[in-house]
N, C-alpha and C positions, 0 to 999 in steps of 0.2 A: 285668438283672445276675445274676438269679435263675439262665438259662442258662448265663451263664462259669463254667465249670471247676466243673460240678455233678460230682462225682466221688465215687466207692465207694472208700474209704479200707483195708478189709479184709475177705480172703473167708475165713469160716469155716464149718465145718456143724454148722448150727444144728438143735437139737431143735425140731419145734412146739408140745413142752408146756413151762410154766412150771416153773423150775427153784426156784421158793421155796416149793413148799405139796404135799404127796405124800398119801395116804392112809397110815393109822395103819398098817397091815400091811407098808409097806416099811420100818417105822424100828422098833428095836430101845429108842432114843433115847427118853428124856421127854417129854413133849409139853408145849409153852410157849402155844400156842392153837390153837383149832380155827374155821378161819370155812366157815361151810355146810357144816361134814363133811370140809371139806379141813384135813390136820394142817400146823402151822409148830410142828418140833422146836424144843428147844433147840441141838441140832447145827446148825440153821439160822442161829438167832438169834446164837449164838458166832460161826459162820462168818464172817456178815455184820458184827459187830461189831469183827472180827478185821480184815477188809477195810478199815472204815472207819478204824481204827485206822491200822493198815498205810500205806495212802492219803494219810493226813494227816500222817503223820509223827512220830505219837505211838509211844511204847513199849508194845506191846500186853501192859501186863502185867495180870493176874488184876484190880486193881483197877480199872482204868482201862476193861477190856472190862466187868466188873459196872455202871460207871459209864454206860453206853453200850446196856447190855441194854434197858433199860424202851422208850426211843426208837428203838431198831430194831425190837424189837417191832411197834410201832404202825407202822412203815414197810413191814413186812412182810405187815402185815394189811391197810393201803392197798392194795399191789401185789398182793396175792390175790382183793381184791374187785375190783381191775379187773383182770385176767387173769380171773374167773369171768364178768365182762359181755362182754368181747370175745371169751370162748367162745361166751355165748349168743347171740351176734349173729351169729357166723358171720364175724367180721373175720378176714381174714390180713393180716400183715405181709410183703411181698417181702421177701427178702434184698436187694437193691441199696436198701431206704428205711433198713435198719438201716446198712450199709457206707457211705452215703450220708450220715449221722447221724454217724459214727463220724470221718466224714473231717472233717468242720465244724468240730469236735471238736477234731482235731489241728490245723488250719489254724490255729483260734485260739489255740491253743498254741503254735505255728511248729513245729510237730513235721513230718518226711516221712510218706508213708504206710506203714504199718505202725509207725509209732513209737510210738504209746500202748499197742499191743498189748506192745510190747517194753518201753516206758517201768513199763507195770504188773506185768510178769512178772519184771522183774528186782527190783522190789521184792519180789514173793512176794503179788501180787494176783491172784486169778483171772479174767482176761479174761473168761470167760464169765458171771461175774456181771453183768459192767455192760453186756455185749452182751443178756442178758435185762431188762436194769432199759429200755435205749434199745428192745426190744421191745414192751415192755407199753407204755410212753409214747407209741409210735406208734401200737398199736392203741389205746389209751385215746384219744387224739387224733380217730383215724378215729371210733369209738363216738359222741363229743361232735359230730361232723361230723354222722352218720347221725341222732341225737338231734334236734340242732335243725333237720335237714332246709332246705327252701326258705326259710325264715326266717333262716338265718343269714346271706344273704347282703345288703350292705345296699342300700335305695333311693333312686331320686335324691334324695328327701327326706332320708335320711341321711348322703349325700355332702353335700348344700348344707350341713347343720347343722354337720359335721365341719369341713368349708372356711372357714364364717364363725369357729367357734371357734379353725381353727388361724390364722385373719387377725388375731384379737384378740388374739393371741399375739407378733405382731411387735414386735422390740426386749425382749422380754422375754429372761429366760435359762432355756436347757433344759439338762440335766444327762443324761450319758452315766453309766446306773447299770448294774450287775450284781447280781444277786440269788441268794437261797439263802433257800428257803421251808420252814420247818418245821412239818409241821400239829400240830395239838393235836387229839386226838380227842374230849375231854370235860376237865371240868374237874378228875377225879382224874389228868389227862396233861399239865396245863400246868409242873407244875414240872419235870420230864422231859424235857419239850421244849424248855424254858428251859435245863435243865444240857446235853442235847446242843446246843443252839447256841453255847453257851459255850464248850464241848471244842471245836466246829469251828473258832468263831474263834479260838480261841488258838493254834490251829496254823496258820490265815490269817495269821496276825500274825508267825508264824515261818517265812513264805515257803511253806507247802503252796499249791500251784496252785489261783485261785478257778475257773477252766473246770471243772477236772479235777473238783474238788469238789460242784461245783455240779451237772454231769450225771449223778453218781452217787447223792447226796444230797438235791438241789434237789425237791420235789413241786412248782413250778410249771409252767407250761408254757415255760416259758425255758429250761429243763434241758436240753434238746434243743441250747441254741446257748450251753451254758456259763454259761447263768445272763444273759445278754447281754441288756439290754432295748433297748439303743441310745438315744440321747436321746429325751427326755421333759421335759415341762414339769411344775413343782412339783402343778399342779392336777390330773394325772393319775393322781396318785400317793396310797395313802391318807395321810390329814391325817399320822398320825403318821411315817408313813416322808418325809412332805416336810418336816415339822418340824427333821427329822434334818440329812436331805440339803442343806439350806439352809445349814445352817451346818458342812457339813464339809468342810475340806483335800481337794484334789484325791489321790487314793491313799488315802484312809481307809478303814477298813472298821469298820463301825458296830456298837455293840453290837447284843444280841438287841433287838428292835422287836415289840410287841405288835399284833398287826393283827387283823381278824376270821379267826378260822379258825386260828391261829397264831402265830408268829413270824418274821420278816423279816430277813434278816442282808445288808446292801447295800455295795457297793464305789461311790465315786467316781471316775469314771474321766475326765473331760473335763466340762468346761464350753461353752457356746457364747452368744452373744446371736443372736437369732433377726430374719432379715433384715437386720441389720446389716454380715454379713460377706462377703465375695469368697468368692466358691467356683469350683472350675475345673470346668468340662464336658467331658471327651471324647470326641469319636468313636474308636471303636474297632473292628477289625478280628479275628476269631479264625478258627485253623482248627483243629478237633479229629478227631484219630483213635483209635478204639478198637483194644486191643489183641484179641489172638482169645483168650487168656485173661486173666481180671485179675493183677497184682501179689499174691504172697502173700508176706507175711512181711517183707514193705517190702523185700524183692529184686529187684529186673531182672533179669532172666532174657533169654537170646537170641530169643525171640519178643518180649517187649517192646522191648528192645534195636534189633531191627529196624526197628519199628514208627517209634520215636523218630528214627532215622536217616532214613528215607524222607519224614516229614515236615518235618524240619530241611531236607534237600535241597531238598523243592518250596519250603520259605518263602522260603530265600535268593534262591530263582529269582526271588520275586515282589518289586517295585518300586512297588505301589501299593497300595490298598486295593479296586479291582477287581481287580488279581492276589488277593490275598490270597480274596476272594470266589471266585475260580475254582479257587484252590488246596482250598477247603472244599469245592465241588464235586463234586472230584475224590474224594475223600476221602467223600462220601455225606451231603454235610450231616445229618450228627447231630446236631450242634448248629448253630442259625442263625449266622451270621458275623458279623451285625450285631446285637451284645443290646440297640442303644438307645442313648440318650446315657446317660454314666456318670458321676455326680459322684464324682470325685476321694477326698474329704472320707471317703464314706458306703464305699469300697471295703475287704473285711476279706479276706484277714487282713491285718494291718501289712506284712507283707515280700511280697504283692502290689500296693499300694496304692506302698509305693517302688518297686518294679518299673515302674508306669507313670506316676508321678510323672518318672520317672527317662528314661524313654523318650520318643527325638526323636520329631519324627512323620516317618513313613516307613520308621522303623527297625523291625525285628523283635526281639521280647524272646528269651530262652533258652529252652527248652525248658520248658516248665508240666507235670512230670512227679506224676499223679495215679495213683491204684489202677486204673481200670478205661480209661485212656487218656493221651494226651499232646494238649498244646496249645501252639499259637504265637500271641502277638497282637502288632498291629500298630495303633499309634498316627494316626490319621488328621488328625486337628485336635483341636485343644485352645482354649477361650475363658474367658475369665475373666468373671464378671457376679453380680449381686447377688443372695443366697438369696432361691429364691423357695417358692412352696407346693408339697408334693410329688403327682407327679401323680396322677390319680383312681385308678389300681389300687393307688398306695402306699397312699393313705387309705383305702380298700377294706379289703385286708389290715390296716390298724390297728383297723378297726370290725371285720373279721371275730375278729383273734384278742383283743381284747376281749372279745366275745360267748361265744368258749371258752370264756376263763379262767375266766369268771361260771358257766357250767355248769358245767365240771368239780368246781368246790367243793360246789353244789348235787347233782350228782349223786354225789359222791363221799358228800353228807353223808345220802342218801336211801338207798344203798347200805346204809349202815353201820346206820339204822333197821329197813330190812328185814332184816337179817341176823344170822343166830345165831352169837354171835361168844361164846368162852368162853376165859379167861386162866387158866393155874394159876398 
């Protein structure tokens, strides 16, 4: 499923240098913090605090911004430490990875390609700030994979142990959770972090979009998925989080939950019972064609429209899944025609899930337009079966993500201890 509609959503001219820390000579502004010689100015802090206020629907009054500034300073320090380590290890982040991450955030919000840029710009939010945050988080993930090295990949014994744990959960309840993690740099930062979390929660409860806020301000690895953790068992959560989640109604947003390293904000999105529900498994075929130039600013130009029309003409002549494979081959097999069995319940975003759920076998979908190309999908067959364990690949990915999450906090703690950080 990961190959299906892996789209780049935005194209921007991005500088390789981080936007959040400069040398002292670049500013006449007062200094908020210095991280290993790199300066974070009060202008930086005020701009990021205003970004948070605007994007969460707060009135950016001087009093509101002042309440946000301590935690925003902490966030900028962490991001600067991450970028310094990224640069030290020579990690580069391809533009396609940045735009792909933005595309996933847009899809999770039901926004069209370029919609996130337009939404933030209309609200007065600097879009480049979000881009740099995504670039930092992608580079940080690459650093973590490099640090963990070969030990990151699970062994057969690891897979078997995880399978046994999953089997033991059959019949239990799993919880679909989204999270925002607010770090605490030390005892002196606890109150500021909690105040920051409460400010975010107040805005979420008045309708601020959880995925956008998580993507911008969460310090968990799930930030790039809009905070989405997927369905998880209570036993896989921090005990304090599990206790809260087990009593939450669907749709609720928690109060700040103190966990090791900071505070968690969680939203319960759905629940299901493991192994006792029927699931719909689809066999599908897709045709994908890239554009000669990606879509910019959400506007489909003549070059992209020509590709969309060409794909749809070819797809309308396909009457079987074998025909769809031939059409995809004619467009260069840029993406595999057969992404493998698809569990309808796990398809995201919801709009695409609805398309597949309503598509009759042998019928082609409407064009699925992304920033880097267009796809069209045909359902070959669907069958209903009892829920089963995830594939070995999916289980391995679960193990990898858990190891990366642990290493992230540990490495950031090390960088803090090694760093020379002064705050005014």
